[in-house]
Backbone as a printed PyTorch tensor [residue, N CA C, xyz], in Angstrom:
tensor([[[  90.0460, -225.5310,   22.0480],
         [  90.0850, -224.3210,   22.7920],
         [  88.7550, -224.0550,   23.4450]],

        [[  88.8020, -223.6240,   24.6940],
         [  87.6120, -223.3060,   25.4350],
         [  87.6130, -221.8320,   25.9050]],

        [[  86.4950, -221.3750,   26.3110],
         [  86.3590, -219.9890,   26.7600],
         [  86.4330, -219.9960,   28.3090]],

        [[  87.1820, -219.0570,   28.8990],
         [  87.3710, -218.8780,   30.3000],
         [  87.2360, -217.4670,   30.7110]],

        [[  86.8730, -217.2170,   31.9810],
         [  87.0360, -215.9190,   32.6080],
         [  87.9640, -216.1150,   33.7580]],

        [[  89.0030, -215.2560,   33.7540],
         [  90.0450, -215.3650,   34.7500],
         [  89.9800, -214.0590,   35.5950]],

        [[  89.7210, -214.1790,   36.9030],
         [  89.6870, -213.0660,   37.8370],
         [  90.8420, -213.2580,   38.8250]],

        [[  91.5540, -212.1660,   39.0600],
         [  92.6390, -212.2770,   40.0660],
         [  92.5870, -211.0470,   40.9580]],

        [[  93.1270, -211.2140,   42.1730],
         [  93.1900, -210.1190,   43.1190],
         [  94.6800, -209.9580,   43.4560]],

        [[  95.1680, -208.6970,   43.2960],
         [  96.5830, -208.4270,   43.6210],
         [  96.6620, -207.7060,   44.9320]],

        [[  97.8250, -207.6580,   45.5530],
         [  98.0640, -206.9740,   46.8310],
         [  97.6410, -205.5180,   46.6870]],

        [[  97.1710, -204.9360,   47.8150],
         [  96.7080, -203.4980,   47.7430],
         [  97.8650, -202.5390,   47.6900]],

        [[  99.0730, -202.8870,   47.9920],
         [ 100.1870, -201.9780,   48.0470],
         [ 100.8730, -201.8000,   46.6460]],

        [[ 100.3950, -202.4760,   45.6330],
         [ 101.0280, -202.2260,   44.3550],
         [ 100.2470, -201.1020,   43.6420]],

        [[ 100.8890, -200.5300,   42.7150],
         [ 100.3100, -199.3870,   42.0060],
         [  99.3840, -199.9050,   40.8380]],

        [[  98.4930, -199.0260,   40.3570],
         [  97.7070, -199.4320,   39.1540],
         [  98.6130, -199.7190,   37.9780]],

        [[  99.7550, -199.0880,   37.8720],
         [ 100.6380, -199.3990,   36.7510],
         [ 101.1760, -200.7790,   36.8680]],

        [[ 101.5010, -201.2080,   38.1100],
         [ 101.9870, -202.6050,   38.3220],
         [ 100.8210, -203.6380,   38.0280]],

        [[  99.6260, -203.1960,   38.3360],
         [  98.4870, -204.0840,   38.0480],
         [  98.3120, -204.2320,   36.5750]],

        [[  98.5280, -203.1360,   35.8410],
         [  98.4610, -203.2080,   34.3640],
         [  99.5960, -204.1470,   33.7990]],

        [[ 100.7350, -204.0860,   34.3750],
         [ 101.8540, -204.9720,   33.9260],
         [ 101.5220, -206.4230,   34.2620]],

        [[ 100.8970, -206.6510,   35.3490],
         [ 100.4470, -208.0780,   35.6970],
         [  99.4450, -208.5640,   34.6170]],

        [[  98.5510, -207.7340,   34.2390],
         [  97.5860, -208.0850,   33.2180],
         [  98.2850, -208.3470,   31.8690]],

        [[  99.2630, -207.5630,   31.5200],
         [ 100.0240, -207.7520,   30.2830],
         [ 100.8510, -209.0330,   30.3490]],

        [[ 101.3830, -209.3740,   31.5390],
         [ 102.1020, -210.6790,   31.6500],
         [ 101.1930, -211.8030,   31.3570]],

        [[ 100.0030, -211.8030,   31.9020],
         [  99.0230, -212.8200,   31.6780],
         [  98.6510, -212.8850,   30.1510]],

        [[  98.4480, -211.7160,   29.5750],
         [  98.0670, -211.6760,   28.1080],
         [  99.2450, -212.2500,   27.3060]],

        [[ 100.4700, -211.8880,   27.6300],
         [ 101.6170, -212.4220,   26.8200],
         [ 101.8070, -213.9270,   26.9610]],

        [[ 101.5390, -214.4240,   28.1940],
         [ 101.6820, -215.8560,   28.4150],
         [ 100.6250, -216.5750,   27.6220]],

        [[  99.4220, -216.1590,   27.6370],
         [  98.3420, -216.8600,   26.9190],
         [  98.5870, -216.7850,   25.4080]],

        [[  98.9900, -215.6090,   24.8720],
         [  99.1500, -215.4720,   23.4680],
         [ 100.3850, -216.1900,   23.0170]],

        [[ 101.4040, -216.2710,   23.8570],
         [ 102.6580, -216.9790,   23.5000],
         [ 102.4200, -218.4470,   23.3120]],

        [[ 101.4640, -219.0070,   24.0980],
         [ 101.1770, -220.4210,   24.0180],
         [ 100.1350, -220.7800,   23.0210]],

        [[  99.6090, -219.7700,   22.3330],
         [  98.6010, -220.0340,   21.2550],
         [  97.2030, -219.6860,   21.5770]],

        [[  96.9050, -219.1020,   22.7820],
         [  95.5580, -218.7270,   23.1290],
         [  95.2800, -217.2860,   22.7530]],

        [[  94.0890, -216.8170,   23.1120],
         [  93.7580, -215.4790,   22.8050],
         [  93.1040, -214.8330,   24.0700]],

        [[  93.4230, -213.5490,   24.2770],
         [  92.7640, -212.7690,   25.3390],
         [  91.8690, -211.7550,   24.7460]],

        [[  90.5870, -211.7780,   25.1110],
         [  89.6140, -210.8110,   24.6300],
         [  89.6460, -209.5790,   25.5370]],

        [[  88.5550, -209.3330,   26.1750],
         [  88.3400, -208.2240,   26.9950],
         [  89.1700, -208.2820,   28.3290]],

        [[  89.7680, -207.1430,   28.6920],
         [  90.4460, -207.1300,   30.0490],
         [  89.8030, -205.9070,   30.8140]],

        [[  89.5530, -206.1350,   32.0460],
         [  88.9900, -205.0730,   32.8560],
         [  89.7920, -204.9540,   34.1710]],

        [[  89.9180, -203.6860,   34.5780],
         [  90.5120, -203.3720,   35.8910],
         [  89.3890, -202.8200,   36.7820]],

        [[  89.0310, -203.5380,   37.8440],
         [  87.9240, -203.1310,   38.6330],
         [  88.2920, -202.2410,   39.7530]],

        [[  89.6040, -201.9830,   39.9220],
         [  90.0230, -201.0200,   40.9750],
         [  90.3850, -201.6740,   42.3110]],

        [[  90.6820, -200.8140,   43.2870],
         [  91.0200, -201.2840,   44.5880],
         [  89.7220, -201.4320,   45.3560]],

        [[  89.3960, -202.6470,   45.8010],
         [  88.0820, -202.9510,   46.4330],
         [  88.3290, -203.6650,   47.7310]],

        [[  87.3530, -203.5150,   48.6350],
         [  87.3570, -204.2090,   49.9080],
         [  87.1410, -205.6920,   49.7010]],

        [[  87.8850, -206.5090,   50.4350],
         [  87.6670, -207.9680,   50.3810],
         [  86.5800, -208.3310,   51.3930]],

        [[  85.8450, -209.4410,   51.1640],
         [  84.8530, -209.9090,   52.0380],
         [  85.4160, -210.3490,   53.3980]],

        [[  86.6210, -210.8430,   53.3590],
         [  87.3500, -211.3250,   54.5840],
         [  88.8090, -211.1390,   54.3070]],

        [[  89.5300, -211.1890,   55.4240],
         [  91.0200, -210.9920,   55.2670],
         [  91.6710, -212.1610,   54.4470]],

        [[  92.5640, -211.7700,   53.6020],
         [  93.3050, -212.7550,   52.8660],
         [  94.7910, -212.3720,   53.0270]],

        [[  95.5720, -213.2630,   53.6010],
         [  96.9480, -213.0110,   53.9040],
         [  97.2160, -211.6970,   54.5820]],

        [[  96.3300, -211.3400,   55.5380],
         [  96.4290, -210.1000,   56.3180],
         [  96.0500, -208.8550,   55.4890]],

        [[  95.4380, -209.0220,   54.3500],
         [  95.0440, -207.8940,   53.5230],
         [  93.5390, -207.7190,   53.6860]],

        [[  93.0920, -206.4930,   53.7010],
         [  91.6670, -206.1430,   53.7150],
         [  91.1730, -205.6120,   52.3400]],

        [[  92.0960, -205.2090,   51.5510],
         [  91.7160, -204.7610,   50.2260],
         [  92.5920, -205.4040,   49.1380]],

        [[  92.1540, -205.2200,   47.8680],
         [  92.9270, -205.7950,   46.7670],
         [  92.5390, -205.1380,   45.4450]],

        [[  93.4900, -205.2340,   44.5200],
         [  93.2020, -204.7310,   43.1530],
         [  92.6250, -205.9240,   42.3620]],

        [[  91.4680, -205.7030,   41.7410],
         [  90.7920, -206.7640,   41.0160],
         [  91.0280, -206.6140,   39.5060]],

        [[  91.1850, -207.7080,   38.7950],
         [  91.3290, -207.6890,   37.4080],
         [  90.5570, -208.8780,   36.7890]],

        [[  90.0170, -208.6730,   35.5690],
         [  89.2740, -209.7150,   34.8410],
         [  89.8080, -209.8140,   33.4010]],

        [[  90.0280, -211.0630,   32.8830],
         [  90.3750, -211.3240,   31.5620],
         [  89.5040, -212.3360,   30.9620]],

        [[  89.0160, -212.1760,   29.7360],
         [  88.2710, -213.1610,   28.9760],
         [  89.3460, -213.8610,   28.1030]],

        [[  89.4640, -215.1460,   28.3210],
         [  90.5070, -215.9840,   27.6840],
         [  89.8960, -217.0650,   26.8240]],

        [[  90.5220, -217.2750,   25.6290],
         [  90.1410, -218.4030,   24.7650],
         [  91.3860, -219.2090,   24.6260]],

        [[  91.4840, -220.3250,   25.3560],
         [  92.7090, -221.0980,   25.4280],
         [  92.4550, -222.5860,   25.7280]],

        [[  93.4820, -223.3820,   25.5770],
         [  93.3360, -224.7730,   25.9060],
         [  93.5680, -225.0090,   27.3900]],

        [[  93.3330, -226.1990,   27.8550],
         [  93.4540, -226.5280,   29.2890],
         [  94.9490, -226.4770,   29.7100]],

        [[  95.8750, -226.7950,   28.8190],
         [  97.2880, -226.6830,   29.1730],
         [  97.7180, -225.2420,   29.5360]],

        [[  97.1930, -224.3360,   28.6730],
         [  97.4910, -222.9150,   28.9310],
         [  96.8860, -222.4290,   30.2850]],

        [[  95.7050, -222.8590,   30.5790],
         [  95.0180, -222.4720,   31.8020],
         [  95.7810, -223.0410,   33.0210]],

        [[  96.2660, -224.2610,   32.8730],
         [  97.0540, -224.8610,   33.9320],
         [  98.3480, -224.1310,   34.1970]],

        [[  99.0290, -223.6800,   33.1400],
         [ 100.2420, -222.9020,   33.2540],
         [  99.9250, -221.5440,   33.8810]],

        [[  98.8450, -220.9520,   33.4810],
         [  98.4960, -219.6890,   34.0270],
         [  98.2180, -219.7940,   35.5230]],

        [[  97.5080, -220.8320,   35.9280],
         [  97.2010, -221.1820,   37.3020],
         [  98.5390, -221.3270,   38.1420]],

        [[  99.4620, -222.0910,   37.5510],
         [ 100.7450, -222.3190,   38.2220],
         [ 101.4910, -221.0340,   38.4300]],

        [[ 101.5170, -220.1700,   37.4410],
         [ 102.2760, -218.8680,   37.5770],
         [ 101.5700, -217.9380,   38.5650]],

        [[ 100.2560, -218.0100,   38.5660],
         [  99.5470, -217.0900,   39.5470],
         [  99.7880, -217.5210,   40.9530]],

        [[  99.9180, -218.8730,   41.2000],
         [ 100.1520, -219.3940,   42.5300],
         [ 101.5850, -218.9970,   42.9550]],

        [[ 102.5180, -218.9100,   42.0100],
         [ 103.8950, -218.5730,   42.4010],
         [ 104.1370, -217.0610,   42.5570]],

        [[ 103.2510, -216.2460,   42.0060],
         [ 103.4110, -214.8250,   42.0660],
         [ 103.2350, -214.2600,   43.4490]],

        [[ 104.1390, -213.3770,   43.8600],
         [ 104.0240, -212.7700,   45.1850],
         [ 102.9620, -211.6680,   45.1630]],

        [[ 102.6790, -211.0690,   44.0060],
         [ 101.7200, -209.9480,   43.9570],
         [ 100.2940, -210.4240,   43.9590]],

        [[  99.9810, -211.6410,   43.5070],
         [  98.6310, -212.1550,   43.4010],
         [  98.2680, -212.9000,   44.6960]],

        [[  97.2020, -212.4590,   45.3790],
         [  96.7670, -213.0670,   46.5960],
         [  95.6610, -214.0470,   46.3620]],

        [[  94.8330, -213.9310,   45.3480],
         [  93.8630, -214.9230,   45.0050],
         [  93.6050, -214.8580,   43.5120]],

        [[  93.2020, -216.0210,   42.8770],
         [  92.8350, -216.0000,   41.4990],
         [  91.8670, -217.1930,   41.2610]],

        [[  91.0610, -217.0550,   40.2110],
         [  90.0620, -218.0770,   39.8630],
         [  89.7990, -218.0650,   38.3830]],

        [[  89.8160, -219.1670,   37.7500],
         [  89.5330, -219.3000,   36.3240],
         [  88.2970, -220.1650,   36.2180]],

        [[  87.2660, -219.6710,   35.4940],
         [  86.0130, -220.3630,   35.3270],
         [  85.7160, -220.5860,   33.8470]],

        [[  85.3710, -221.7840,   33.4860],
         [  84.9940, -222.0370,   32.0930],
         [  83.5440, -221.5320,   31.8530]],

        [[  83.3780, -220.8350,   30.7240],
         [  82.0510, -220.2760,   30.4220],
         [  81.6700, -220.7340,   29.0080]],

        [[  80.3750, -220.6780,   28.7470],
         [  79.8440, -221.0750,   27.3570],
         [  80.1040, -220.0420,   26.3600]],

        [[  80.0220, -218.7460,   26.8020],
         [  80.3140, -217.6130,   25.8460],
         [  80.7270, -216.3830,   26.7260]],

        [[  81.5770, -215.5720,   26.1090],
         [  82.0000, -214.3830,   26.7980],
         [  80.8670, -213.3010,   26.7500]],

        [[  80.7460, -212.6190,   27.8190],
         [  79.7740, -211.5900,   27.9480],
         [  80.1800, -210.3320,   27.1180]],

        [[  79.2370, -209.8100,   26.3350],
         [  79.5000, -208.6420,   25.6150],
         [  79.4260, -207.4090,   26.4540]],

        [[  80.2230, -206.3750,   26.1120],
         [  80.1660, -205.1300,   26.9120],
         [  80.8460, -205.2660,   28.2280]],

        [[  80.5090, -204.4220,   29.2040],
         [  81.1400, -204.3930,   30.4680],
         [  80.6390, -205.5300,   31.3260]],

        [[  81.4440, -205.8810,   32.3480],
         [  80.9990, -206.8940,   33.2850],
         [  79.9880, -206.2510,   34.2330]],

        [[  79.3770, -207.0780,   35.0650],
         [  78.3440, -206.5880,   36.0170],
         [  78.9720, -205.6370,   37.0490]],

        [[  80.1900, -205.8640,   37.4170],
         [  80.8910, -204.9380,   38.4030],
         [  81.0100, -203.5800,   37.8580]],

        [[  81.4850, -203.3950,   36.6390],
         [  81.6770, -202.0800,   36.0770],
         [  80.3600, -201.4180,   35.7010]],

        [[  79.4150, -202.2010,   35.2330],
         [  78.1380, -201.5530,   34.9060],
         [  77.4150, -201.1340,   36.1720]],

        [[  77.6030, -201.7740,   37.2920],
         [  76.9800, -201.3210,   38.5180],
         [  77.5880, -200.0210,   38.9640]],

        [[  78.9050, -199.8600,   38.7580],
         [  79.5460, -198.5760,   39.0810],
         [  78.9880, -197.4550,   38.2640]],

        [[  78.8330, -197.7050,   36.9580],
         [  78.2620, -196.6880,   36.0470],
         [  76.8220, -196.2810,   36.4690]],

        [[  76.0330, -197.2900,   36.8560],
         [  74.6790, -196.9990,   37.2960],
         [  74.6490, -196.0890,   38.4890]],

        [[  75.5690, -196.3260,   39.4580],
         [  75.6080, -195.4550,   40.6270],
         [  76.0060, -194.0590,   40.2160]],

        [[  76.9700, -193.9050,   39.3420],
         [  77.4020, -192.5730,   38.9230],
         [  76.2400, -191.8170,   38.2520]],

        [[  75.4680, -192.5500,   37.3920],
         [  74.3260, -191.8600,   36.7410],
         [  73.2790, -191.4050,   37.8220]],

        [[  73.0240, -192.2270,   38.7520],
         [  72.0330, -191.8720,   39.7860],
         [  72.5130, -190.6770,   40.6090]],

        [[  73.8180, -190.6810,   40.9190],
         [  74.3840, -189.5360,   41.7490],
         [  74.3220, -188.2260,   40.9270]],

        [[  74.4570, -188.2200,   39.6170],
         [  74.4240, -187.0330,   38.8500],
         [  73.0180, -186.5360,   38.6920]],

        [[  72.0170, -187.3900,   38.7640],
         [  70.6550, -186.9030,   38.6510],
         [  70.1760, -186.1890,   39.8820]],

        [[  70.6910, -186.5680,   41.0210],
         [  70.1890, -185.9330,   42.3100],
         [  70.8720, -184.6300,   42.5590]]])
């Protein structure tokens, strides 16, 4: 079993509840096959750097996964077939990051600065 970070971008016209159900589908797939999902994060609706399938925005999600290569291949296959997912990427890491990801911690830093002024 290896450690992975899986980031995916869903269409902007789905609701946050549908985004949560996509995350739960991924979690159930991984756990059904014998892997484990650690931290999950929803980064919100964000602007894309460039248009992807005529979309300018997307819902971002991150999952820390502990799974075998077979599970990751099945996850990749299902994400490619999903109509709601416009991009996804799975990266192998040496260890999972503790606490929030850099994206969420940057949002918190901005909020703290705004409250001080």
